[in-house]
C-alpha positions in Angstrom: 19.5 -25.1 -33.6 18.0 -24.8 -36.7 16.0 -21.6 -38.4 13.0 -22.4 -36.5 14.9 -22.4 -33.1 14.6 -26.5 -32.9 17.5 -28.0 -31.1 19.5 -30.4 -33.7 20.4 -33.6 -31.5 21.5 -35.6 -34.8 24.9 -37.5 -33.9 26.9 -34.4 -36.3 25.5 -31.9 -33.7 26.9 -33.8 -30.9 29.9 -34.1 -32.3 30.7 -30.2 -33.5 33.0 -28.9 -31.9 32.7 -26.7 -29.2 34.0 -22.7 -29.3 35.8 -21.2 -26.8 35.0 -17.5 -26.7 38.4 -16.8 -24.9 40.4 -18.5 -27.7 43.6 -18.3 -29.4 44.2 -15.2 -32.3 46.1 -18.0 -34.3 44.6 -20.9 -34.3 43.4 -22.3 -38.0 39.5 -21.5 -37.7 39.6 -18.7 -35.0 37.5 -15.7 -35.8 37.0 -12.2 -34.3 34.4 -12.5 -32.0 34.9 -8.4 -30.8 36.7 -5.5 -30.2 38.4 -4.7 -26.8 37.1 -1.1 -25.6 40.2 1.4 -24.4 37.3 2.9 -21.8 36.2 -0.3 -19.5 38.5 -2.7 -21.2 35.0 -4.6 -22.0 34.5 -6.4 -25.5 31.9 -5.0 -28.0 30.5 -8.0 -30.0 31.1 -7.7 -33.8 27.5 -8.2 -35.6 29.2 -10.9 -37.4 32.7 -12.7 -37.2 35.2 -12.2 -39.4 38.4 -14.6 -40.0 41.4 -13.7 -37.7 43.7 -14.4 -40.6 41.9 -11.1 -42.1 42.1 -9.1 -39.1 45.6 -9.7 -37.9 47.5 -8.0 -40.5 45.5 -4.6 -39.8 46.6 -4.8 -36.7 50.0 -2.4 -36.0 53.2 -3.9 -35.0 54.2 -4.1 -31.5 50.4 -4.7 -30.6 49.6 -7.7 -28.9 46.3 -8.8 -31.0 44.6 -10.1 -28.0 45.0 -6.6 -26.3 42.4 -5.2 -29.2 40.4 -8.0 -30.3 38.8 -10.7 -28.8 39.3 -14.4 -30.6 37.3 -17.5 -30.6 38.5 -20.8 -31.5 37.4 -24.9 -30.9 37.6 -25.6 -27.7 40.5 -28.1 -27.3 41.3 -30.7 -24.9 45.0 -29.5 -24.3 44.1 -26.5 -23.2 45.2 -25.8 -19.5 41.8 -24.9 -18.5 40.3 -28.0 -19.2 39.3 -30.9 -16.6 37.7 -33.7 -18.1 35.3 -32.3 -20.4 34.5 -29.2 -18.2 36.1 -25.7 -18.7 37.4 -24.4 -15.4 38.0 -20.8 -17.0 34.4 -20.6 -16.8 33.9 -21.7 -13.6 35.9 -19.1 -12.1 34.4 -16.3 -14.0 31.5 -17.2 -12.4 32.8 -16.3 -9.3 33.5 -12.6 -10.2 30.9 -10.1 -9.8 28.6 -10.1 -12.8 28.0 -6.8 -15.0 24.9 -4.9 -13.9 23.5 -4.9 -17.9 21.4 -7.9 -17.3 21.0 -8.1 -20.9 22.9 -11.4 -22.5 25.1 -9.4 -25.4 24.6 -10.3 -29.2 26.8 -13.3 -29.4 27.2 -15.6 -32.8 28.8 -18.4 -31.1 25.9 -19.2 -28.4 24.5 -22.5 -30.1 28.3 -23.7 -30.2 29.8 -22.3 -27.3 31.7 -24.4 -24.8 30.9 -22.2 -21.8 27.0 -21.5 -22.8 26.7 -24.9 -23.0 28.7 -25.8 -20.0 26.8 -22.8 -17.6 24.6 -21.3 -20.1 23.2 -17.4 -19.8 25.2 -16.9 -16.6 28.2 -17.1 -18.8 26.8 -14.8 -21.0 26.6 -12.1 -18.5 30.2 -12.1 -17.7 31.5 -12.6 -21.3 32.0 -9.2 -22.5 34.6 -8.8 -19.5 36.9 -11.4 -20.1 40.1 -10.9 -21.6 42.8 -12.7 -23.1 45.7 -10.3 -22.6 45.9 -9.4 -19.0 47.3 -6.2 -17.2 49.3 -6.4 -14.1 46.8 -4.0 -12.7 43.9 -6.6 -13.4 44.5 -8.9 -10.5 41.6 -10.7 -10.1 41.2 -11.3 -13.7 44.7 -12.8 -13.8 43.9 -14.7 -10.9 40.5 -16.1 -12.7 42.8 -16.8 -15.8 45.3 -19.0 -13.8 45.1 -22.3 -14.5 46.5 -23.0 -10.8 43.8 -21.2 -9.0 40.6 -22.9 -8.4 37.3 -21.0 -7.7 37.2 -21.5 -4.4 40.7 -19.7 -3.9 39.4 -16.7 -5.8 36.2 -16.6 -4.1 38.2 -16.2 -0.8 40.5 -13.3 -2.4 37.7 -11.6 -3.6 35.8 -11.9 -0.1 39.3 -10.8 1.4 40.0 -7.7 -0.9 36.1 -6.0 -1.4 37.6 -3.0 -2.9 39.6 -5.2 -5.2 43.6 -5.0 -5.6 43.7 -1.1 -5.0 41.8 -1.7 -1.6 44.9 -4.6 -0.2 
């Protein structure tokens, strides 16, 4: 979209790379999308992105960058979460219960986001809960991130474990 909110349908806009909001920290184009909260693990988005190359040296040695920051990088066809042109990760994330906050987070990627282009606002409502580094206690999130788990399998697990991993 341009500054007036008009959708740009030129061929360049159609071929521009989509961005993955769960990207890799060390990709050349990678940017910091947000900071992961210690309290609930959700993401607080930055007002403006910063190049990952500027942020990575500031992270203390021994801390996985994706444990504290959320990165965005180009969506690539070699990703284990791709099936054709679709992202299977967002398909599984849609299976997870939505966050209570119905407001869409501020996000500078939205107009170029793969998830937004694939499923729209439903992706944005769940995006702040997505993490790249998954703790052993985060069973549901771990299953969603596993490329071998289908959305149907994740849905079945959630239905069988309504209280989450501690309830099973």
